[in-house]
C-alpha angles and dihedrals in degrees: 000000000000093000095054111115095205092051086058094046090048090062091061101078092185091069096051115100097175136015142180132168091273107027142034134192135213133180111257112251090212101039127195085210136356111288094022105157133187116225106204129190114232091221119067112258131160099214137018089244086074092066113116122225095269091049092050090052091049092046092056089045090051094052092049096047094045090052090051093045091051090061089062101037131095094232091178089062092049094050092046089057088051088054091053091049090054095052 
């Protein structure tokens, strides 16, 4: 799908903070709170209820690992780089 925003984002490996065979995660450029990340399925679905068992397992793993990573990440530096991208 060449019009899919997330397919385009997935091509920029510098933005990906976590990845598995079925999912990837990026920090939200307009975060609700510092460290807010989006966990995105690699296959196109409409609703999270469409995730298969493997994807659900990876989804839970992604959340756990991103929380752990946030504790050791300079989130201010990341969000400053987003600001520079949007200028």
